[in-house]
Each structure stands twice: as structure tokens, then as C-alpha cells.
Jmol script that loads the backbone (N, CA, C; Angstrom):
load data "model"
ATOM      1  N   MET A   1      21.867  -0.827   3.908  1.00  0.00           N
ATOM      2  CA  MET A   1      21.297  -2.102   2.987  1.00  0.00           C
ATOM      3  C   MET A   1      20.338  -1.197   1.848  1.00  0.00           C
ATOM      4  N   THR A   2      20.598  -1.873   0.672  1.00  0.00           N
ATOM      5  CA  THR A   2      19.707  -1.022  -0.452  1.00  0.00           C
ATOM      6  C   THR A   2      19.057  -2.341  -1.226  1.00  0.00           C
ATOM      7  N   ASP A   3      18.131  -1.676  -2.400  1.00  0.00           N
ATOM      8  CA  ASP A   3      17.425  -2.608  -2.989  1.00  0.00           C
ATOM      9  C   ASP A   3      17.993  -2.498  -4.494  1.00  0.00           C
ATOM     10  N   SER A   4      18.725  -3.021  -5.005  1.00  0.00           N
ATOM     11  CA  SER A   4      19.053  -3.201  -6.393  1.00  0.00           C
ATOM     12  C   SER A   4      17.829  -2.841  -7.570  1.00  0.00           C
ATOM     13  N   ASN A   5      16.697  -3.305  -7.016  1.00  0.00           N
ATOM     14  CA  ASN A   5      15.759  -2.761  -7.966  1.00  0.00           C
ATOM     15  C   ASN A   5      14.809  -1.780  -7.658  1.00  0.00           C
ATOM     16  N   CYS A   6      15.419  -0.619  -6.801  1.00  0.00           N
ATOM     17  CA  CYS A   6      15.010   0.341  -6.193  1.00  0.00           C
ATOM     18  C   CYS A   6      15.169   1.505  -7.160  1.00  0.00           C
ATOM     19  N   ILE A   7      14.445   2.220  -7.663  1.00  0.00           N
ATOM     20  CA  ILE A   7      14.763   3.572  -7.970  1.00  0.00           C
ATOM     21  C   ILE A   7      15.753   4.850  -7.129  1.00  0.00           C
ATOM     22  N   PHE A   8      14.947   4.499  -6.133  1.00  0.00           N
ATOM     23  CA  PHE A   8      15.738   5.712  -5.161  1.00  0.00           C
ATOM     24  C   PHE A   8      17.055   5.019  -4.443  1.00  0.00           C
ATOM     25  N   CYS A   9      17.161   3.912  -4.440  1.00  0.00           N
ATOM     26  CA  CYS A   9      18.339   3.340  -4.189  1.00  0.00           C
ATOM     27  C   CYS A   9      19.255   3.680  -5.341  1.00  0.00           C
ATOM     28  N   LYS A  10      18.971   3.447  -6.666  1.00  0.00           N
ATOM     29  CA  LYS A  10      19.573   3.967  -7.687  1.00  0.00           C
ATOM     30  C   LYS A  10      20.422   5.439  -7.816  1.00  0.00           C
ATOM     31  N   ILE A  11      19.596   6.036  -7.423  1.00  0.00           N
ATOM     32  CA  ILE A  11      19.653   7.505  -6.975  1.00  0.00           C
ATOM     33  C   ILE A  11      20.657   7.758  -6.079  1.00  0.00           C
ATOM     34  N   VAL A  12      20.552   7.349  -5.152  1.00  0.00           N
ATOM     35  CA  VAL A  12      21.502   7.300  -3.872  1.00  0.00           C
ATOM     36  C   VAL A  12      22.570   6.513  -4.465  1.00  0.00           C
ATOM     37  N   SER A  13      23.062   5.823  -5.209  1.00  0.00           N
ATOM     38  CA  SER A  13      24.179   4.978  -5.553  1.00  0.00           C
ATOM     39  C   SER A  13      24.821   5.861  -6.828  1.00  0.00           C
ATOM     40  N   GLY A  14      24.285   6.783  -7.184  1.00  0.00           N
ATOM     41  CA  GLY A  14      24.729   7.501  -8.343  1.00  0.00           C
ATOM     42  C   GLY A  14      24.046   6.940  -9.882  1.00  0.00           C
ATOM     43  N   ALA A  15      23.366   5.601 -10.044  1.00  0.00           N
ATOM     44  CA  ALA A  15      23.194   4.681 -11.515  1.00  0.00           C
ATOM     45  C   ALA A  15      22.185   5.846 -11.845  1.00  0.00           C
ATOM     46  N   ILE A  16      21.451   6.428 -11.308  1.00  0.00           N
ATOM     47  CA  ILE A  16      20.421   7.615 -11.865  1.00  0.00           C
ATOM     48  C   ILE A  16      20.712   8.467 -11.443  1.00  0.00           C
ATOM     49  N   LYS A  17      20.690   9.511 -12.032  1.00  0.00           N
ATOM     50  CA  LYS A  17      20.776  11.168 -12.056  1.00  0.00           C
ATOM     51  C   LYS A  17      19.407  11.773 -11.186  1.00  0.00           C
ATOM     52  N   ALA A  18      19.705  12.552 -10.969  1.00  0.00           N
ATOM     53  CA  ALA A  18      18.604  13.527 -10.208  1.00  0.00           C
ATOM     54  C   ALA A  18      19.321  14.666  -9.976  1.00  0.00           C
ATOM     55  N   ASP A  19      18.116  15.609  -9.705  1.00  0.00           N
ATOM     56  CA  ASP A  19      18.737  16.907  -9.190  1.00  0.00           C
ATOM     57  C   ASP A  19      18.532  17.441  -8.124  1.00  0.00           C
ATOM     58  N   ILE A  20      19.683  16.971  -7.477  1.00  0.00           N
ATOM     59  CA  ILE A  20      19.949  16.703  -5.941  1.00  0.00           C
ATOM     60  C   ILE A  20      19.779  18.412  -5.514  1.00  0.00           C
ATOM     61  N   VAL A  21      19.305  18.753  -4.085  1.00  0.00           N
ATOM     62  CA  VAL A  21      18.988  19.602  -3.578  1.00  0.00           C
ATOM     63  C   VAL A  21      19.667  19.775  -2.295  1.00  0.00           C
ATOM     64  N   TYR A  22      19.807  18.392  -1.790  1.00  0.00           N
ATOM     65  CA  TYR A  22      20.406  18.075  -0.442  1.00  0.00           C
ATOM     66  C   TYR A  22      20.704  16.987  -0.226  1.00  0.00           C
ATOM     67  N   GLU A  23      22.165  16.828   0.332  1.00  0.00           N
ATOM     68  CA  GLU A  23      22.855  15.784   0.799  1.00  0.00           C
ATOM     69  C   GLU A  23      23.510  15.867   2.098  1.00  0.00           C
ATOM     70  N   ASP A  24      23.314  14.750   3.197  1.00  0.00           N
ATOM     71  CA  ASP A  24      24.604  14.712   4.188  1.00  0.00           C
ATOM     72  C   ASP A  24      24.871  12.986   3.847  1.00  0.00           C
ATOM     73  N   ASN A  25      25.155  12.778   4.916  1.00  0.00           N
ATOM     74  CA  ASN A  25      25.365  11.459   5.113  1.00  0.00           C
ATOM     75  C   ASN A  25      24.315  10.427   5.313  1.00  0.00           C
ATOM     76  N   GLU A  26      23.484  10.728   5.566  1.00  0.00           N
ATOM     77  CA  GLU A  26      22.245   9.547   6.012  1.00  0.00           C
ATOM     78  C   GLU A  26      20.919  10.267   4.813  1.00  0.00           C
ATOM     79  N   VAL A  27      21.148  11.584   4.330  1.00  0.00           N
ATOM     80  CA  VAL A  27      19.885  11.503   3.714  1.00  0.00           C
ATOM     81  C   VAL A  27      20.367  12.102   2.467  1.00  0.00           C
ATOM     82  N   ILE A  28      19.292  12.221   1.355  1.00  0.00           N
ATOM     83  CA  ILE A  28      19.848  13.310  -0.034  1.00  0.00           C
ATOM     84  C   ILE A  28      17.894  13.604  -0.444  1.00  0.00           C
ATOM     85  N   ALA A  29      17.724  14.303  -1.117  1.00  0.00           N
ATOM     86  CA  ALA A  29      16.659  15.042  -1.264  1.00  0.00           C
ATOM     87  C   ALA A  29      17.238  15.258  -2.851  1.00  0.00           C
ATOM     88  N   PHE A  30      15.719  15.496  -3.348  1.00  0.00           N
ATOM     89  CA  PHE A  30      16.030  15.789  -5.077  1.00  0.00           C
ATOM     90  C   PHE A  30      14.652  16.667  -5.503  1.00  0.00           C
ATOM     91  N   ASN A  31      14.560  17.194  -6.669  1.00  0.00           N
ATOM     92  CA  ASN A  31      13.191  17.457  -6.980  1.00  0.00           C
ATOM     93  C   ASN A  31      12.475  16.664  -7.823  1.00  0.00           C
ATOM     94  N   ASP A  32      11.343  16.582  -7.387  1.00  0.00           N
ATOM     95  CA  ASP A  32       9.997  15.407  -8.005  1.00  0.00           C
ATOM     96  C   ASP A  32       9.892  15.722  -9.440  1.00  0.00           C
ATOM     97  N   ILE A  33      10.142  14.143 -10.188  1.00  0.00           N
ATOM     98  CA  ILE A  33       9.947  14.892 -11.827  1.00  0.00           C
ATOM     99  C   ILE A  33       8.706  15.091 -11.988  1.00  0.00           C
ATOM    100  N   LYS A  34       7.397  14.799 -11.356  1.00  0.00           N
ATOM    101  CA  LYS A  34       6.363  15.464 -12.258  1.00  0.00           C
ATOM    102  C   LYS A  34       5.766  15.975 -10.497  1.00  0.00           C
ATOM    103  N   PRO A  35       6.293  17.569 -10.591  1.00  0.00           N
ATOM    104  CA  PRO A  35       5.849  18.384  -9.340  1.00  0.00           C
ATOM    105  C   PRO A  35       4.517  18.496  -9.124  1.00  0.00           C
ATOM    106  N   GLN A  36       3.960  18.620  -7.688  1.00  0.00           N
ATOM    107  CA  GLN A  36       2.484  18.860  -7.644  1.00  0.00           C
ATOM    108  C   GLN A  36       2.434  20.445  -7.132  1.00  0.00           C
ATOM    109  N   ALA A  37       3.388  20.994  -6.980  1.00  0.00           N
ATOM    110  CA  ALA A  37       3.866  22.298  -6.529  1.00  0.00           C
ATOM    111  C   ALA A  37       4.884  23.340  -6.869  1.00  0.00           C
ATOM    112  N   PRO A  38       5.100  24.281  -7.199  1.00  0.00           N
ATOM    113  CA  PRO A  38       6.077  25.056  -7.473  1.00  0.00           C
ATOM    114  C   PRO A  38       7.613  24.707  -6.163  1.00  0.00           C
ATOM    115  N   VAL A  39       7.258  24.076  -5.494  1.00  0.00           N
ATOM    116  CA  VAL A  39       8.253  23.495  -4.474  1.00  0.00           C
ATOM    117  C   VAL A  39       7.794  21.911  -4.468  1.00  0.00           C
ATOM    118  N   HIS A  40       8.468  20.939  -5.101  1.00  0.00           N
ATOM    119  CA  HIS A  40       7.904  19.600  -4.736  1.00  0.00           C
ATOM    120  C   HIS A  40       9.532  18.722  -4.711  1.00  0.00           C
ATOM    121  N   ILE A  41       9.886  18.340  -3.522  1.00  0.00           N
ATOM    122  CA  ILE A  41      11.501  18.004  -3.538  1.00  0.00           C
ATOM    123  C   ILE A  41      10.907  16.647  -2.590  1.00  0.00           C
ATOM    124  N   LEU A  42      11.772  15.479  -3.331  1.00  0.00           N
ATOM    125  CA  LEU A  42      11.448  14.392  -2.585  1.00  0.00           C
ATOM    126  C   LEU A  42      12.667  14.083  -1.332  1.00  0.00           C
ATOM    127  N   ILE A  43      12.456  13.885  -0.214  1.00  0.00           N
ATOM    128  CA  ILE A  43      13.161  13.700   0.833  1.00  0.00           C
ATOM    129  C   ILE A  43      13.821  12.062   1.321  1.00  0.00           C
ATOM    130  N   ILE A  44      14.634  11.384   1.209  1.00  0.00           N
ATOM    131  CA  ILE A  44      14.408   9.955   1.568  1.00  0.00           C
ATOM    132  C   ILE A  44      16.116   9.708   2.260  1.00  0.00           C
ATOM    133  N   PRO A  45      15.783   8.420   3.141  1.00  0.00           N
ATOM    134  CA  PRO A  45      17.352   8.408   3.974  1.00  0.00           C
ATOM    135  C   PRO A  45      17.908   7.170   2.730  1.00  0.00           C
ATOM    136  N   LYS A  46      19.382   7.647   3.006  1.00  0.00           N
ATOM    137  CA  LYS A  46      20.032   6.791   2.219  1.00  0.00           C
ATOM    138  C   LYS A  46      19.935   5.228   2.323  1.00  0.00           C
ATOM    139  N   ARG A  47      19.647   5.175   3.445  1.00  0.00           N
ATOM    140  CA  ARG A  47      19.312   3.567   3.392  1.00  0.00           C
ATOM    141  C   ARG A  47      18.103   3.006   2.943  1.00  0.00           C
ATOM    142  N   HIS A  48      17.971   1.748   2.768  1.00  0.00           N
ATOM    143  CA  HIS A  48      16.560   1.438   2.361  1.00  0.00           C
ATOM    144  C   HIS A  48      15.645   0.850   3.087  1.00  0.00           C
ATOM    145  N   ILE A  49      14.463   1.386   3.038  1.00  0.00           N
ATOM    146  CA  ILE A  49      13.369   1.099   4.097  1.00  0.00           C
ATOM    147  C   ILE A  49      12.188   1.295   3.146  1.00  0.00           C
ATOM    148  N   SER A  50      11.353  -0.088   2.842  1.00  0.00           N
ATOM    149  CA  SER A  50      10.695   0.069   2.075  1.00  0.00           C
ATOM    150  C   SER A  50       9.092   0.944   2.320  1.00  0.00           C
ATOM    151  N   ARG A  51       8.729   0.903   3.444  1.00  0.00           N
ATOM    152  CA  ARG A  51       7.257   1.406   4.127  1.00  0.00           C
ATOM    153  C   ARG A  51       7.695   2.114   5.668  1.00  0.00           C
ATOM    154  N   LEU A  52       7.009   3.428   5.947  1.00  0.00           N
ATOM    155  CA  LEU A  52       6.629   3.358   6.866  1.00  0.00           C
ATOM    156  C   LEU A  52       6.400   2.382   7.684  1.00  0.00           C
ATOM    157  N   SER A  53       5.473   1.311   7.641  1.00  0.00           N
ATOM    158  CA  SER A  53       4.835   0.314   8.618  1.00  0.00           C
ATOM    159  C   SER A  53       6.155  -0.482   9.018  1.00  0.00           C
ATOM    160  N   ASP A  54       7.269  -0.355   8.270  1.00  0.00           N
ATOM    161  CA  ASP A  54       8.552  -1.187   8.244  1.00  0.00           C
ATOM    162  C   ASP A  54       9.550  -0.693   9.220  1.00  0.00           C
ATOM    163  N   LEU A  55       9.083   0.472   9.970  1.00  0.00           N
ATOM    164  CA  LEU A  55       9.806   0.998  10.666  1.00  0.00           C
ATOM    165  C   LEU A  55      10.058   0.459  12.041  1.00  0.00           C
ATOM    166  N   GLU A  56      11.225   0.365  12.780  1.00  0.00           N
ATOM    167  CA  GLU A  56      11.019  -0.583  13.415  1.00  0.00           C
ATOM    168  C   GLU A  56      11.818   0.676  15.144  1.00  0.00           C
ATOM    169  N   SER A  57      12.096   0.168  16.373  1.00  0.00           N
ATOM    170  CA  SER A  57      12.722   1.364  17.328  1.00  0.00           C
ATOM    171  C   SER A  57      14.192   1.473  16.963  1.00  0.00           C
ATOM    172  N   ALA A  58      14.615   0.707  16.244  1.00  0.00           N
ATOM    173  CA  ALA A  58      15.944   0.929  15.969  1.00  0.00           C
ATOM    174  C   ALA A  58      16.347   2.020  14.776  1.00  0.00           C
ATOM    175  N   ASP A  59      14.995   2.553  14.436  1.00  0.00           N
ATOM    176  CA  ASP A  59      15.342   3.170  12.933  1.00  0.00           C
ATOM    177  C   ASP A  59      14.338   4.409  13.461  1.00  0.00           C
ATOM    178  N   ALA A  60      14.296   4.650  15.075  1.00  0.00           N
ATOM    179  CA  ALA A  60      13.514   5.768  15.734  1.00  0.00           C
ATOM    180  C   ALA A  60      14.289   7.416  15.053  1.00  0.00           C
ATOM    181  N   ASP A  61      15.496   7.337  15.119  1.00  0.00           N
ATOM    182  CA  ASP A  61      16.059   8.545  14.179  1.00  0.00           C
ATOM    183  C   ASP A  61      15.814   8.895  12.759  1.00  0.00           C
ATOM    184  N   VAL A  62      15.061   8.188  12.022  1.00  0.00           N
ATOM    185  CA  VAL A  62      14.922   7.900  10.622  1.00  0.00           C
ATOM    186  C   VAL A  62      14.467   9.394  10.283  1.00  0.00           C
ATOM    187  N   PHE A  63      12.908   9.380  10.519  1.00  0.00           N
ATOM    188  CA  PHE A  63      11.959  10.551  10.373  1.00  0.00           C
ATOM    189  C   PHE A  63      12.373  11.814  10.921  1.00  0.00           C
ATOM    190  N   GLY A  64      13.357  12.011  12.124  1.00  0.00           N
ATOM    191  CA  GLY A  64      13.914  13.150  12.687  1.00  0.00           C
ATOM    192  C   GLY A  64      14.374  13.899  11.615  1.00  0.00           C
ATOM    193  N   LYS A  65      15.723  12.795  11.348  1.00  0.00           N
ATOM    194  CA  LYS A  65      16.430  13.400  10.136  1.00  0.00           C
ATOM    195  C   LYS A  65      16.212  13.948   8.700  1.00  0.00           C
ATOM    196  N   LEU A  66      15.142  13.155   8.312  1.00  0.00           N
ATOM    197  CA  LEU A  66      14.371  13.508   7.224  1.00  0.00           C
ATOM    198  C   LEU A  66      13.610  15.065   7.277  1.00  0.00           C
ATOM    199  N   ALA A  67      13.142  15.144   8.341  1.00  0.00           N
ATOM    200  CA  ALA A  67      12.006  16.705   8.827  1.00  0.00           C
ATOM    201  C   ALA A  67      13.194  17.732   8.945  1.00  0.00           C
ATOM    202  N   ILE A  68      14.270  17.372   9.675  1.00  0.00           N
ATOM    203  CA  ILE A  68      15.644  18.235   9.657  1.00  0.00           C
ATOM    204  C   ILE A  68      16.179  18.661   8.586  1.00  0.00           C
ATOM    205  N   ALA A  69      16.220  17.838   7.543  1.00  0.00           N
ATOM    206  CA  ALA A  69      16.683  18.037   6.075  1.00  0.00           C
ATOM    207  C   ALA A  69      15.585  19.222   5.481  1.00  0.00           C
ATOM    208  N   ALA A  70      14.054  18.785   5.689  1.00  0.00           N
ATOM    209  CA  ALA A  70      13.139  19.548   5.455  1.00  0.00           C
ATOM    210  C   ALA A  70      13.177  20.809   5.184  1.00  0.00           C
ATOM    211  N   ASN A  71      13.438  20.956   6.804  1.00  0.00           N
ATOM    212  CA  ASN A  71      13.711  22.568   7.543  1.00  0.00           C
ATOM    213  C   ASN A  71      14.664  23.298   6.464  1.00  0.00           C
ATOM    214  N   VAL A  72      16.143  22.620   6.463  1.00  0.00           N
ATOM    215  CA  VAL A  72      16.830  22.972   5.711  1.00  0.00           C
ATOM    216  C   VAL A  72      16.815  23.301   4.213  1.00  0.00           C
ATOM    217  N   ILE A  73      15.821  22.563   3.748  1.00  0.00           N
ATOM    218  CA  ILE A  73      15.428  23.024   2.522  1.00  0.00           C
ATOM    219  C   ILE A  73      14.391  23.739   2.250  1.00  0.00           C
ATOM    220  N   ALA A  74      13.502  23.788   3.067  1.00  0.00           N
ATOM    221  CA  ALA A  74      12.540  24.853   3.414  1.00  0.00           C
ATOM    222  C   ALA A  74      13.041  26.377   3.207  1.00  0.00           C
ATOM    223  N   ARG A  75      14.304  26.452   4.245  1.00  0.00           N
ATOM    224  CA  ARG A  75      14.374  27.681   4.088  1.00  0.00           C
ATOM    225  C   ARG A  75      15.854  27.644   3.068  1.00  0.00           C
ATOM    226  N   LYS A  76      16.183  27.123   2.196  1.00  0.00           N
ATOM    227  CA  LYS A  76      17.037  27.330   1.046  1.00  0.00           C
ATOM    228  C   LYS A  76      16.190  27.466  -0.286  1.00  0.00           C
ATOM    229  N   LYS A  77      14.758  27.114   0.022  1.00  0.00           N
ATOM    230  CA  LYS A  77      13.676  27.211  -0.916  1.00  0.00           C
ATOM    231  C   LYS A  77      12.739  28.603  -0.893  1.00  0.00           C
ATOM    232  N   MET A  78      12.814  29.248   0.393  1.00  0.00           N
ATOM    233  CA  MET A  78      12.035  30.306   0.905  1.00  0.00           C
ATOM    234  C   MET A  78      10.748  30.186   0.829  1.00  0.00           C
ATOM    235  N   VAL A  79      10.160  29.016   1.563  1.00  0.00           N
ATOM    236  CA  VAL A  79       9.123  28.859   1.715  1.00  0.00           C
ATOM    237  C   VAL A  79       8.547  28.801   3.516  1.00  0.00           C
ATOM    238  N   VAL A  80       9.607  28.978   4.220  1.00  0.00           N
ATOM    239  CA  VAL A  80       9.359  28.837   5.715  1.00  0.00           C
ATOM    240  C   VAL A  80       8.280  29.749   5.869  1.00  0.00           C
ATOM    241  N   GLU A  81       8.307  31.176   5.543  1.00  0.00           N
ATOM    242  CA  GLU A  81       7.610  32.061   6.213  1.00  0.00           C
ATOM    243  C   GLU A  81       6.234  31.742   5.248  1.00  0.00           C
ATOM    244  N   THR A  82       5.994  31.500   4.094  1.00  0.00           N
ATOM    245  CA  THR A  82       4.683  31.199   3.824  1.00  0.00           C
ATOM    246  C   THR A  82       3.941  30.028   3.945  1.00  0.00           C
ATOM    247  N   GLY A  83       4.850  28.948   4.401  1.00  0.00           N
ATOM    248  CA  GLY A  83       4.598  27.875   4.463  1.00  0.00           C
ATOM    249  C   GLY A  83       4.755  26.691   3.658  1.00  0.00           C
ATOM    250  N   PHE A  84       5.044  25.371   4.159  1.00  0.00           N
ATOM    251  CA  PHE A  84       5.011  24.054   3.379  1.00  0.00           C
ATOM    252  C   PHE A  84       4.402  23.245   3.943  1.00  0.00           C
ATOM    253  N   ARG A  85       4.338  21.987   3.256  1.00  0.00           N
ATOM    254  CA  ARG A  85       3.787  20.627   3.408  1.00  0.00           C
ATOM    255  C   ARG A  85       4.838  19.678   3.607  1.00  0.00           C
ATOM    256  N   LEU A  86       4.595  18.761   4.552  1.00  0.00           N
ATOM    257  CA  LEU A  86       5.501  17.585   4.275  1.00  0.00           C
ATOM    258  C   LEU A  86       4.590  16.482   4.272  1.00  0.00           C
ATOM    259  N   VAL A  87       4.429  15.717   3.292  1.00  0.00           N
ATOM    260  CA  VAL A  87       3.461  14.453   3.068  1.00  0.00           C
ATOM    261  C   VAL A  87       4.357  12.942   3.111  1.00  0.00           C
ATOM    262  N   ALA A  88       3.964  12.370   3.741  1.00  0.00           N
ATOM    263  CA  ALA A  88       4.416  10.764   3.897  1.00  0.00           C
ATOM    264  C   ALA A  88       3.455   9.527   3.692  1.00  0.00           C
ATOM    265  N   ASN A  89       3.617   8.895   2.445  1.00  0.00           N
ATOM    266  CA  ASN A  89       2.714   7.670   2.332  1.00  0.00           C
ATOM    267  C   ASN A  89       3.224   6.458   2.679  1.00  0.00           C
ATOM    268  N   CYS A  90       2.175   6.051   3.118  1.00  0.00           N
ATOM    269  CA  CYS A  90       2.477   4.194   3.204  1.00  0.00           C
ATOM    270  C   CYS A  90       1.563   3.275   2.569  1.00  0.00           C
ATOM    271  N   ASN A  91       2.058   2.560   1.451  1.00  0.00           N
ATOM    272  CA  ASN A  91       1.203   1.549   1.078  1.00  0.00           C
ATOM    273  C   ASN A  91       0.543   2.007  -0.604  1.00  0.00           C
ATOM    274  N   LYS A  92      -0.101   1.288  -1.091  1.00  0.00           N
ATOM    275  CA  LYS A  92      -0.726   1.624  -2.655  1.00  0.00           C
ATOM    276  C   LYS A  92      -1.915   2.662  -2.091  1.00  0.00           C
ATOM    277  N   ASP A  93      -2.727   2.137  -1.518  1.00  0.00           N
ATOM    278  CA  ASP A  93      -3.977   3.398  -0.952  1.00  0.00           C
ATOM    279  C   ASP A  93      -3.688   4.286  -0.601  1.00  0.00           C
ATOM    280  N   ALA A  94      -2.249   4.779   0.142  1.00  0.00           N
ATOM    281  CA  ALA A  94      -2.175   6.131   0.517  1.00  0.00           C
ATOM    282  C   ALA A  94      -1.700   6.752  -0.471  1.00  0.00           C
ATOM    283  N   GLY A  95      -1.209   6.243  -1.874  1.00  0.00           N
ATOM    284  CA  GLY A  95      -0.678   6.965  -2.665  1.00  0.00           C
ATOM    285  C   GLY A  95       0.869   6.381  -2.911  1.00  0.00           C
ATOM    286  N   GLN A  96       1.551   5.670  -2.010  1.00  0.00           N
ATOM    287  CA  GLN A  96       3.066   5.392  -2.084  1.00  0.00           C
ATOM    288  C   GLN A  96       3.116   4.485  -3.274  1.00  0.00           C
ATOM    289  N   GLU A  97       3.872   5.131  -4.316  1.00  0.00           N
ATOM    290  CA  GLU A  97       4.365   4.526  -5.779  1.00  0.00           C
ATOM    291  C   GLU A  97       5.797   3.991  -5.685  1.00  0.00           C
ATOM    292  N   VAL A  98       6.908   4.439  -5.023  1.00  0.00           N
ATOM    293  CA  VAL A  98       8.200   4.184  -4.823  1.00  0.00           C
ATOM    294  C   VAL A  98       8.182   3.366  -3.326  1.00  0.00           C
ATOM    295  N   PHE A  99       8.457   2.492  -3.383  1.00  0.00           N
ATOM    296  CA  PHE A  99       8.311   1.407  -2.079  1.00  0.00           C
ATOM    297  C   PHE A  99       9.840   1.659  -1.459  1.00  0.00           C
ATOM    298  N   HIS A 100      10.230   3.032  -0.840  1.00  0.00           N
ATOM    299  CA  HIS A 100      11.513   3.561  -0.279  1.00  0.00           C
ATOM    300  C   HIS A 100      10.935   4.702   0.560  1.00  0.00           C
ATOM    301  N   ILE A 101      10.930   4.459   1.985  1.00  0.00           N
ATOM    302  CA  ILE A 101      10.239   5.792   2.580  1.00  0.00           C
ATOM    303  C   ILE A 101      10.995   6.894   1.932  1.00  0.00           C
ATOM    304  N   HIS A 102       9.776   8.241   2.256  1.00  0.00           N
ATOM    305  CA  HIS A 102      10.380   9.439   1.791  1.00  0.00           C
ATOM    306  C   HIS A 102       9.063  10.136   2.200  1.00  0.00           C
ATOM    307  N   MET A 103       9.352  11.855   1.898  1.00  0.00           N
ATOM    308  CA  MET A 103       8.593  12.760   2.284  1.00  0.00           C
ATOM    309  C   MET A 103       8.943  13.548   1.429  1.00  0.00           C
ATOM    310  N   HIS A 104       7.696  14.299   1.007  1.00  0.00           N
ATOM    311  CA  HIS A 104       7.372  15.075  -0.247  1.00  0.00           C
ATOM    312  C   HIS A 104       7.506  16.318   0.767  1.00  0.00           C
ATOM    313  N   LEU A 105       8.176  17.076   0.550  1.00  0.00           N
ATOM    314  CA  LEU A 105       8.088  18.593   0.872  1.00  0.00           C
ATOM    315  C   LEU A 105       7.263  19.399  -0.465  1.00  0.00           C
ATOM    316  N   LEU A 106       6.511  20.214   0.044  1.00  0.00           N
ATOM    317  CA  LEU A 106       5.374  20.894  -1.353  1.00  0.00           C
ATOM    318  C   LEU A 106       5.467  22.218  -0.416  1.00  0.00           C
ATOM    319  N   GLY A 107       5.534  23.174  -1.345  1.00  0.00           N
ATOM    320  CA  GLY A 107       5.373  24.621  -1.228  1.00  0.00           C
ATOM    321  C   GLY A 107       5.167  25.498  -2.132  1.00  0.00           C
ATOM    322  N   GLY A 108       5.516  26.659  -1.973  1.00  0.00           N
ATOM    323  CA  GLY A 108       5.201  27.881  -3.260  1.00  0.00           C
ATOM    324  C   GLY A 108       4.098  28.255  -3.547  1.00  0.00           C
ATOM    325  N   ARG A 109       3.026  27.254  -3.124  1.00  0.00           N
ATOM    326  CA  ARG A 109       1.251  27.577  -3.471  1.00  0.00           C
ATOM    327  C   ARG A 109       0.659  27.234  -2.141  1.00  0.00           C
ATOM    328  N   LYS A 110      -0.634  28.034  -2.332  1.00  0.00           N
ATOM    329  CA  LYS A 110      -1.533  27.926  -1.165  1.00  0.00           C
ATOM    330  C   LYS A 110      -2.194  26.569  -1.077  1.00  0.00           C
ATOM    331  N   PHE A 111      -2.162  25.663   0.065  1.00  0.00           N
ATOM    332  CA  PHE A 111      -2.886  24.488  -0.093  1.00  0.00           C
ATOM    333  C   PHE A 111      -4.105  24.112   0.578  1.00  0.00           C
ATOM    334  N   SER A 112      -4.892  23.297   0.312  1.00  0.00           N
ATOM    335  CA  SER A 112      -6.253  23.001   1.103  1.00  0.00           C
ATOM    336  C   SER A 112      -6.389  22.019   1.672  1.00  0.00           C
ATOM    337  N   TRP A 113      -7.107  22.151   2.532  1.00  0.00           N
ATOM    338  CA  TRP A 113      -7.656  20.707   3.577  1.00  0.00           C
ATOM    339  C   TRP A 113      -8.956  20.621   3.832  1.00  0.00           C
ATOM    340  N   PRO A 114      -9.323  19.048   3.451  1.00  0.00           N
ATOM    341  CA  PRO A 114      -8.237  17.848   3.712  1.00  0.00           C
ATOM    342  C   PRO A 114      -7.667  17.506   2.226  1.00  0.00           C
ATOM    343  N   PRO A 115      -6.787  17.269   2.200  1.00  0.00           N
ATOM    344  CA  PRO A 115      -5.939  17.298   1.431  1.00  0.00           C
ATOM    345  C   PRO A 115      -6.809  15.662  -0.019  1.00  0.00           C
ATOM    346  N   GLY A 116      -6.595  15.617  -0.949  1.00  0.00           N
ATOM    347  CA  GLY A 116      -7.464  14.808  -1.630  1.00  0.00           C
ATOM    348  C   GLY A 116      -7.227  13.287  -1.576  1.00  0.00           C
TER     349      GLY A 116
END
end "model"
wireframe off; spacefill off
backbone 0.3
color backbone group
């Protein structure tokens, strides 16, 4: 399923170009256009799901596939040894701007805790 108004669905379909760093049958990942770290990649399922809170038991494998893709990308970008952060936001107050679930893979610099 796709959403014709969703920018990430348009990237999946090829209607909008992105700097793709990883792709398989179910997941696509691309560089963020407003990076917050030297490595800042968005990892999304190709199937449209608006929010984390919309996930159901039939979607149990979705986040696992995103995490596996993150590991592949982190190795490729050489941030495994130094460390990387995965972030997923749900709804506006948490910072979700695009309503298509996604993970941010951030690396290449030291991060503090707690995050902003």
C-alpha cells in the first residue's frame, strides 16, 4: 500500500529522487536532506505505514527489517566501531515530520544523553 501524498512513498516509487544508500525488496534507505550528523540516513519500509502506533501484530517483522538494514548501512558507512544511534519518532510532539514510519541512523560524531 502507498499514499500518493507521502513524500517517502514518492521516493519508493521513483517519482522523487533521493540519494539511495541501501535497497532490498522491502526496505529503502537514503541520505537525509538536512543531516544532523556526518552520517544521517533515513531507513523506511517500502510499504506505507503512517506511525509506529499504527503497527499491528501482522507488522511484527517491519522494525526488525529496518534494524537489519541499519546494521548493513552502519558497516558500509564505517560507524559500527565508533557507534551509531537509531531514532524513531511517533507523532508530532516526538518530532515526526513525515508520516511514514522510518528510522534515522545517525553516526560519525559523539552523541550526548539525554537527547534534546
